[in-house]
LONUNU-504755 format. One line per 2 residues: number of its first residue (from 0); for each residue x, y, z of C-alpha. Coordinates in steps of 0.25 Angstrom, whole numbers, plus 5000, padded with zeros to 4 digits. Example, Ala and Ser with C-alpha at 12.3 -4.5 7.8 and 13.67 -1.06 7.14 Angstrom:
0) 5049:4982:5031; 5055:4996:5029
END
This chain:
0) 5149:5002:5116; 5138:4993:5110
2) 5132:4997:5097; 5117:5002:5098
4) 5107:4992:5093; 5102:4994:5079
6) 5088:4996:5076; 5081:4984:5071
8) 5072:4984:5059; 5062:4972:5055
10) 5060:4970:5040; 5047:4962:5039
12) 5048:4956:5025; 5060:4953:5015
14) 5062:4965:5006; 5074:4969:4998
16) 5086:4965:5006; 5095:4975:5000
18) 5086:4987:5003; 5082:4982:5017
20) 5097:4980:5020; 5098:4995:5022
22) 5091:4993:5035; 5103:4985:5040
24) 5111:4998:5039; 5104:5003:5051
26) 5096:4992:5058; 5096:4978:5062
28) 5086:4972:5052; 5077:4960:5055
30) 5072:4956:5041; 5061:4946:5037
32) 5067:4936:5027; 5054:4931:5020
34) 5041:4937:5017; 5033:4935:5030
36) 5019:4937:5034; 5022:4942:5048
38) 5012:4940:5059; 5008:4951:5069
40) 5017:4945:5080; 5029:4943:5071
42) 5028:4957:5067; 5027:4962:5081
44) 5039:4953:5085; 5047:4959:5073
46) 5044:4973:5077; 5047:4971:5092
48) 5062:4974:5091; 5062:4982:5078
50) 5064:4997:5077; 5059:4997:5063
52) 5052:4988:5052; 5052:4987:5038
54) 5038:4980:5034; 5029:4977:5022
56) 5014:4977:5020; 5015:4962:5025
58) 5017:4967:5039; 5006:4972:5047
60) 5010:4980:5059; 5001:4987:5070
62) 5001:4990:5085; 5003:4975:5089
64) 5015:4973:5080; 5022:4985:5086
66) 5017:4985:5101; 5031:4979:5106
68) 5039:4985:5095; 5045:4996:5104
70) 5057:4999:5095; 5049:5000:5082
72) 5050:5014:5076; 5047:5012:5061
74) 5040:5003:5051; 5044:5004:5037
76) 5033:4999:5028; 5036:4994:5014
78) 5024:4999:5006; 5017:5012:5004
80) 5005:5006:5011; 5006:5003:5026
82) 4992:4997:5030; 5000:4985:5036
84) 5004:4995:5047; 4995:5000:5058
86) 4999:5015:5057; 4992:5021:5069
88) 4998:5009:5078; 5012:5011:5073
90) 5011:5026:5074; 5006:5025:5088
92) 5018:5016:5091; 5027:5027:5086
94) 5032:5018:5074; 5035:5026:5060
96) 5029:5019:5048; 5034:5021:5034
98) 5030:5017:5020; 5036:5017:5006
100) 5027:5026:4997; 5031:5032:4983
102) 5041:5021:4979; 5030:5012:4975
104) 5021:5022:4969; 5024:5020:4954
106) 5026:5005:4955; 5012:5003:4962
108) 5005:5012:4952; 5011:5003:4940
110) 5006:4991:4947; 4992:4997:4949
112) 4991:5000:4934; 4995:4986:4931
114) 4985:4980:4940; 4974:4989:4935
116) 4977:4986:4920; 4978:4971:4923
118) 4964:4971:4930; 4958:4980:4918
120) 4964:4972:4907; 4962:4958:4914
122) 4977:4955:4913; 4977:4945:4925
124) 4964:4938:4921; 4970:4937:4906
126) 4983:4931:4911; 4976:4920:4919
128) 4966:4917:4908; 4978:4915:4898
130) 4986:4907:4908; 4974:4898:4911
132) 4974:4894:4896; 4961:4901:4892
134) 4967:4909:4880; 4964:4900:4868
136) 4962:4911:4858; 4962:4927:4857
138) 4948:4932:4860; 4943:4946:4857
140) 4936:4948:4870; 4945:4940:4880
142) 4948:4947:4893; 4943:4961:4890
144) 4948:4970:4900; 4946:4985:4903
146) 4954:4997:4897; 4963:5005:4906
148) 4967:5016:4896; 4957:5027:4895
150) 4949:5023:4907; 4947:5029:4921
152) 4957:5026:4932; 4953:5028:4946
154) 4963:5029:4958; 4959:5027:4972
156) 4970:5033:4980; 4978:5044:4974
158) 4992:5043:4981; 5005:5041:4974
160) 5001:5028:4968; 4988:5033:4964
162) 4994:5045:4957; 5004:5036:4950
164) 4993:5027:4945; 4986:5039:4940
166) 4998:5044:4932; 4999:5031:4924
168) 4984:5033:4919; 4988:5044:4910
170) 4995:5034:4900; 4981:5026:4899
172) 4973:5039:4897; 4965:5036:4910
174) 4956:5045:4918; 4961:5045:4932
176) 4952:5047:4944; 4956:5046:4958
178) 4951:5047:4972; 4959:5049:4985
180) 4957:5053:4999; 4961:5067:4995
182) 4962:5073:4981; 4976:5075:4975
184) 4982:5089:4972; 4978:5094:4958
186) 4992:5093:4953; 4993:5078:4957
188) 4979:5076:4950; 4985:5082:4938
190) 4997:5074:4938; 4989:5061:4940
192) 4978:5066:4930; 4968:5061:4940
194) 4955:5066:4945; 4950:5065:4959
196) 4936:5059:4961; 4928:5054:4972
198) 4929:5039:4976; 4915:5035:4971
200) 4918:5042:4958; 4932:5035:4957
202) 4925:5022:4958; 4914:5024:4947
204) 4923:5031:4937; 4936:5022:4938
206) 4938:5012:4927; 4951:5007:4935
208) 4951:5010:4949; 4965:5009:4957
210) 4966:5009:4972; 4979:5015:4978
212) 4973:5021:4991; 4979:5018:5004
214) 4972:5007:5013; 4965:5013:5026
216) 4953:5009:5034; 4946:5020:5025
218) 4950:5013:5012; 4947:4999:5017
220) 4937:4993:5007; 4935:5006:5000
222) 4933:4998:4987; 4921:4990:4992
224) 4909:4985:4985; 4903:4999:4984
226) 4915:5005:4978; 4917:4994:4968
228) 4902:4995:4964; 4905:5009:4960
230) 4916:5005:4950; 4913:5002:4936
232) 4911:4987:4932; 4923:4989:4922
234) 4932:4995:4932; 4944:4989:4938
236) 4950:4991:4952; 4965:4990:4956
238) 4970:4990:4970; 4984:4992:4973
240) 4982:4999:4986; 4977:4990:4998
242) 4968:4978:4998; 4959:4983:5009
244) 4954:4994:5000; 4946:4985:4992
246) 4935:4976:4997; 4939:4963:4989
248) 4926:4956:4991; 4919:4968:4985
250) 4929:4968:4973; 4928:4953:4971
252) 4913:4955:4970; 4914:4967:4960
254) 4924:4959:4951; 4916:4946:4951
256) 4903:4953:4947; 4908:4962:4937
258) 4907:4975:4944; 4922:4977:4942
260) 4930:4973:4931; 4943:4970:4937
262) 4953:4973:4949; 4968:4973:4951
264) 4972:4970:4966; 4986:4971:4971
266) 4981:4972:4986; 4972:4964:4994
268) 4965:4966:5007; 4970:4953:5014
270) 4983:4951:5006; 4990:4942:5004
272) 4976:4935:5006; 4967:4937:4994
274) 4952:4937:4992; 4949:4924:4985
276) 4938:4931:4977; 4948:4940:4971
278) 4957:4928:4967; 4946:4922:4960
280) 4943:4934:4951; 4949:4935:4937
282) 4946:4950:4936; 4956:4954:4947
284) 4971:4955:4946; 4978:4952:4959
286) 4992:4955:4963; 4999:4953:4976
288) 5002:4967:4981; 5013:4970:4971
290) 5009:4984:4967; 5023:4990:4971
292) 5030:4977:4968; 5041:4981:4959
294) 5055:4978:4963; 5060:4992:4963
296) 5048:4998:4970; 5048:4987:4981
298) 5063:4990:4983; 5060:5005:4984
300) 5049:5002:4994; 5058:4994:5003
302) 5070:5005:5002; 5060:5015:5006
304) 5055:5007:5018; 5070:5005:5022
306) 5072:5020:5021; 5060:5023:5029
308) 5064:5013:5040; 5079:5018:5041
310) 5075:5032:5042; 5063:5029:5052
312) 5073:5023:5062; 5082:5035:5061
314) 5093:5030:5051; 5098:5034:5037
316) 5098:5047:5030; 5083:5049:5033
318) 5084:5046:5048; 5071:5049:5054
320) 5064:5053:5041; 5059:5040:5034
322) 5055:5043:5020; 5040:5038:5021
324) 5034:5038:5035; 5020:5035:5036
326) 5016:5039:5050; 5026:5050:5054
328) 5016:5060:5056; 5008:5051:5066
330) 5021:5048:5074; 5025:5063:5074
332) 5010:5066:5079; 5012:5055:5090
334) 5026:5061:5094; 5020:5075:5096
336) 5008:5069:5104; 5018:5062:5113
338) 5026:5075:5115; 5014:5083:5118
340) 5009:5073:5128; 5022:5072:5135
342) 5023:5087:5136; 5009:5087:5142
344) 5013:5077:5152; 5025:5085:5156
346) 5017:5098:5157; 5007:5090:5166
348) 5018:5085:5175; 5025:5099:5176
350) 5011:5105:5180; 5008:5094:5190
352) 5007:5097:5205
END
């Protein structure tokens, strides 16, 4: 009797071989050997015969990429964000999407602080100045930056990472203000020592503003010229969320003309392409989307994505119950709607003359 065909899984980028190897216990795995910028057609071809996929933020997937993927049941995204995936289109196709929250919270918060402090204290600018041979003698007024301790920290987006950033502020005796789509529970505010304020008040009062909100059509260019004009000239802006939240040309204008002291950016609207105006500025610290980039955290992210995919495809101890589904509610709603529609058609057929 022939053995049943094993489900096939596509791994879009090279990850940690020993972690990804767990997929081979259940599936035939087609893995990409080198970091690759897959085009839309290449992604569609890879998904055509796949039952599941393990992908990263490098891999945009929408309706066109899954149109011929009749077997595809689950996509495990390695990242807490998933704006590389067209969630409505994938939900409409009945494809479960998962992500990797929680495991990167503390590491990302650490990096947000590092980036904020580097911008405030002009660390990147000072290092470049030193390496270029400009340091001839110590000077009392060289490269004077802004203080972090005792100032006001503003957090835009108060989810897990925002709360972790707020908790770190206690050691610097900072006042913490935040704005979110909805106010946190009082107990969470107490734990974070954070005060809820409106969006405009956050902009005007923050000495250091950190962005940790999800990207959406509503948050696209939320930090625009008008928002930046409300910030204090000595303030800094740190973005570890998504690039499209900031209007980069408006930010470059503010930095060039002294309307904002400095910025720290780990994410960019067209990444990996960069706005050349930002590259030319000394008062902006630029890093290549590495906020979650500790070895332990990246391994944990891949491990969670693997767990998600194994469970989503009906295998392992959590079969049918992936740890972190994104669109399970939408899929359940679609299933209920199909069931109700099928029942209606059956009733109609029974009552037909």
